[in-house]
C-alpha positions, 0 to 999 in steps of 0.5 A: 486541500488541507495538507501541504505534504508533497506527493508524486506530481507535486500534489498534496495529500488529499483532505481525508477527513470526510473519508475517515471516522476518527474515534480518538475522542472515544478512546483517548483522553490525551490530545497528544496521542495520534488519532484512532482511525477506522477503515475508510469506505472508499480509497484515499488515493491510488498508489503508484502500483495502481492499488487502492490505498485507504490510509490508516493510523500513523506515528512518527516511526511507522504508518499503516494502510489498507491496499485493495485490488478488484478481482483480476487486477494486476499491479504495476511492478514497483520497488521502494527506495527507503522503506520496509513494508510488512503485509498481512492478507485480510481478505480475498486471494491473489499472488505476489512476486518479489525479487531482491537480487537487483530486480532480475526476474529469474531470481524472483519468487511467487507466493500465494496470497490468502487470508492470514498470510504475512509477507515482508517486503524489505527496502529495495525489493522489486515486487508486483501483486495481483488479485485472483479472478472472480471472488471479492478481490484482495485486501491487504493490511500494510505497515511501513517503516519508517512511515511512508515518506511520499513523493518518489518512494515507489518507482516502477520496477521495469522487471515485473513478470505479469502485464499490469492492467491498472494505472498507477497513481500518486504516492501519499 
């Protein structure tokens, strides 16, 4: 592996160079600018909630990724310790449950996820999401502020309303 950045389980972030098309040489004349990244064709990792993660652009202050679920998949409920995320649904349909009040399920709310919908997930929010049955699954573009820190950021919530049908992976 090319990187020594720790992630859950003491592993390192995988070398994603073969999975990404960097087009920085075509769009930037300065080597001090971060790379321009195209959406990878396959997942870089599986998130702690069980969704597929395709790592996109990153700066010192924010990071971006694509989260994907196959039709009918339901994630593990998680809560982030130190980051905010803002999502935008780019394809497919599904639902998200969010709860900001200490993870008390009766105080949570469920929202429909359809293309064009933007969802804020402030730090400390318990959440779980799922893709609709049939169709093409669910694609979400997510921005994380500050950038995703890695190991231990997303922890299992323990209060999610739906039965998960995916296995959690490691955080990047």
